[in-house]
C-alpha positions in Angstrom: 82.4 92.7 128.4 79.8 89.8 128.5 79.3 87.0 125.4 75.5 86.7 125.1 75.0 82.9 124.4 77.2 81.4 126.8 74.4 81.4 129.8 71.9 79.8 127.3 73.6 76.4 126.4 73.3 74.0 129.5 70.7 73.1 131.8 70.4 73.0 135.3 70.2 69.2 134.8 73.3 68.3 133.1 75.1 70.9 135.4 74.1 68.8 138.6 75.0 65.3 137.1 78.1 66.3 136.2 78.8 67.9 139.8 77.6 65.0 141.4 79.7 62.6 139.5 83.0 64.6 140.1 82.1 65.0 143.8 81.4 60.9 144.2 85.0 60.3 142.6 86.6 62.8 144.9 84.9 62.0 148.2 84.8 58.5 147.9 84.0 57.0 151.5 84.7 60.3 153.0 87.0 63.6 153.2 89.3 61.8 155.8 91.2 64.7 156.6 88.1 67.2 157.0 86.3 64.7 159.3 89.1 64.2 161.5 90.1 67.9 161.9 86.9 69.9 161.4 84.2 69.6 164.1 80.8 69.1 162.6 79.5 72.1 163.8 81.9 74.9 162.3 80.7 76.7 160.0 83.0 78.9 157.3 82.7 81.9 154.8 84.7 81.0 151.4 85.6 83.6 148.8 86.4 83.0 145.0 88.3 85.4 143.4 90.1 85.6 140.1 94.0 85.3 140.4 94.8 86.4 136.8 92.7 88.2 134.0 90.3 86.0 132.5 87.2 85.6 130.5 84.4 83.4 133.0 82.7 80.5 132.5 81.4 77.7 134.5 80.4 79.6 137.8 77.1 77.5 137.8 79.0 74.5 138.3 81.1 75.8 141.4 77.8 77.0 142.8 76.0 73.5 142.1 79.1 71.2 144.2 78.5 73.9 147.2 74.8 73.5 147.6 75.1 69.6 146.5 76.8 69.0 149.9 75.3 71.7 151.6 71.6 72.9 150.3 71.2 75.4 152.7 74.2 77.1 152.0 74.1 80.9 151.4 76.0 82.0 147.9 76.6 85.4 146.3 77.4 85.9 142.8 79.4 88.9 141.9 80.0 88.1 138.4 78.5 86.2 135.2 80.0 83.7 132.6 81.2 85.3 129.9 82.6 88.4 131.8 86.1 89.6 131.5 87.8 89.6 134.9 90.8 91.6 136.2 93.1 89.7 138.6 91.9 89.8 142.2 88.2 90.0 141.1 85.5 88.5 143.7 83.6 85.9 141.8 81.5 84.3 144.3 81.0 84.0 148.1 79.7 80.9 149.8 78.7 80.7 153.4 77.9 77.3 155.1 78.8 74.5 157.0 82.9 74.2 157.1 83.1 70.5 156.2 80.9 70.7 153.1 82.7 73.5 151.7 85.9 71.6 152.1 84.4 68.7 150.4 83.1 70.5 147.2 86.3 73.0 147.1 88.4 71.0 144.6 85.4 70.1 142.3 84.0 73.7 142.2 87.3 75.1 141.2 88.1 72.2 138.9 85.2 73.2 136.5 85.6 77.0 137.0 89.1 76.7 136.2 88.9 74.5 133.4 86.1 76.0 131.6 87.5 79.8 132.1 91.0 78.8 130.5 89.1 77.8 127.4 87.2 81.0 127.4 90.0 83.1 128.3 92.2 81.4 125.1 89.1 81.5 123.0 88.5 85.3 123.5 92.7 85.8 122.6 91.9 84.3 119.3 88.9 86.3 118.7 90.5 89.2 119.2 93.4 88.0 117.2 91.3 87.9 114.1 88.9 91.3 115.0 88.0 93.5 112.3 88.2 90.4 109.9 85.4 88.0 108.4 86.6 85.3 110.1 84.9 83.7 112.9 86.8 81.3 115.5 85.4 77.7 115.5 86.3 74.7 118.0 86.3 70.8 117.1 85.7 67.8 118.6 88.8 67.5 120.1 87.4 67.6 124.0 87.9 66.1 127.1 85.3 62.6 126.8 82.3 63.4 128.5 83.0 67.2 128.9 82.3 68.3 125.3 79.0 70.4 125.6 80.9 72.2 129.1 83.9 72.9 127.0 81.9 74.3 123.8 80.0 76.3 126.2 82.8 77.9 127.4 84.2 78.6 123.9 81.0 80.4 123.4 81.7 82.2 126.5 85.2 83.5 124.8 83.0 84.6 122.0 84.2 82.0 119.6 81.2 79.7 117.7 80.6 75.7 118.1 81.4 73.6 115.0 79.5 70.3 115.2 78.4 68.7 118.6 79.4 65.6 117.3 79.1 63.2 114.4 75.0 63.3 114.1 74.5 66.9 113.3 76.8 67.7 110.2 78.1 65.7 107.4 81.6 66.4 107.4 83.6 64.2 104.7 87.3 63.9 105.3 90.6 62.5 103.7 89.6 59.2 105.2 86.1 59.2 104.3 87.5 59.9 100.8 90.2 57.1 100.7 87.6 54.7 101.4 86.1 55.8 98.0 89.0 55.8 96.2 88.0 54.9 92.6 84.5 56.0 92.9 83.4 57.8 89.7 83.3 60.8 88.6 85.6 61.3 92.0 85.7 60.3 95.6 84.3 63.9 96.6 81.2 63.9 94.1 80.7 60.4 95.3 80.4 61.0 98.6 78.6 64.6 98.6 75.8 62.5 96.4 75.4 59.8 98.7 75.6 62.1 101.7 72.7 64.2 100.1 70.5 61.3 99.6 70.8 59.9 102.9 70.7 63.3 105.2 69.0 65.7 103.2 68.4 67.6 105.9 72.1 68.4 107.0 74.7 70.8 105.6 77.8 68.9 103.7 81.3 69.9 104.5 84.1 68.5 102.6 87.7 68.7 103.5 90.1 69.6 100.8 93.8 69.1 100.7 94.3 70.4 97.2 92.9 73.0 94.8 91.7 70.3 92.8 89.6 68.9 95.6 88.0 72.5 96.1 87.1 72.5 92.6 85.5 69.2 93.0 83.7 70.2 96.3 82.3 73.5 94.5 80.6 71.2 91.7 79.1 69.1 93.9 77.6 71.9 95.5 78.9 71.6 99.1 77.9 74.4 101.8 81.2 74.5 103.4 84.6 73.8 101.9 87.5 72.8 104.8 90.9 74.1 103.6 93.2 71.9 105.4 96.8 72.7 106.2 97.2 75.4 103.4 100.1 77.3 103.4 98.8 81.4 103.3 99.0 81.7 99.9 97.2 78.6 99.0 94.4 79.8 101.1 94.2 83.0 99.2 94.0 80.8 95.9 91.4 78.4 97.3 89.1 81.3 99.1 89.2 83.2 95.3 88.4 80.2 94.0 85.7 79.6 95.8 84.4 83.2 95.3 81.1 83.0 97.5 79.8 79.7 96.2 80.2 77.9 99.7 81.5 79.0 103.1 85.2 78.5 103.7 87.0 77.1 107.0 90.6 77.2 107.5 92.0 74.4 109.8 95.3 72.6 110.7 98.4 74.3 112.6 96.4 77.4 113.8 97.8 79.4 116.5 97.6 82.9 118.1 100.7 83.9 116.2 99.6 83.2 112.8 95.7 83.3 113.2 95.4 87.2 111.9 97.2 86.2 108.7 95.1 83.1 108.3 92.2 85.5 108.8 93.2 88.0 106.6 93.1 85.6 103.6 89.2 86.1 103.7 88.1 82.6 105.0 84.7 82.5 106.9 86.1 80.3 109.7 89.2 79.1 111.5 88.7 75.9 113.5 91.2 75.6 116.4 91.6 72.5 118.4 93.8 73.9 120.6 90.9 76.5 122.5 89.8 72.9 123.8 92.9 70.4 124.0 95.4 72.6 125.1 93.9 75.8 127.1 95.6 76.2 130.6 93.6 76.1 133.3 92.4 80.0 134.6 94.2 80.3 137.9 91.2 81.2 140.3 91.7 80.5 144.1 89.1 79.8 147.1 90.2 81.0 150.4 88.0 81.3 153.8 87.7 84.7 155.3 
């Protein structure tokens, strides 16, 4: 199964930029082992395979790594990002100078293993809530410098991207409200009014820890209410209280084991930090034929 959005979010320019930085970090002054043991004239053919069932993401990074060190290398693609792959499935074959392939190998695998791990975990959460109205969202809990890549991988797994940064959605959280303690008529109303005045073009979301804050957010006319760390029973009460006047997002303590129960409360979105901060790397290997 292919998730259609995942190959439309990243440019070749940003892929190459990231790959070049990773290669510079890894190669330093040179791959001493390869320079010492492998003749400059040697050629090789490497095959990249999935060693576990996974949802693929990041294959373009792998291809870019090989092409960066061996521009004339021949690369054959056997899969596309967003596809579910069985264990043993062939992903990519690359033919070129052996030294270049060895120098790029780890960088290529690091990208595709990390991003495929995120896509695979996301797909498991999406499957867990299938048949409910809830959609799985990512968060800003990403690896510094990799946010767009990791959010891309979430999309490959069938999840949806929440805000990309602090600039594209007003999200009023508990610390913002604490800074407005004493504001009239209440911190939620004051914060929403100021946000609407300053950034009228942006949607406004408010984090609510209590049902009282949910009511205040609704009275203030927010677009989304973030229901933070609420029990299942309280989530149900909050969704009933909102009654379609805003979208609802459940957040906090979400795991595969409870995602379905949370989704069945009727929330519109479930945000899961674990998609990007705790996804295990997928087991993918590159072997010379």
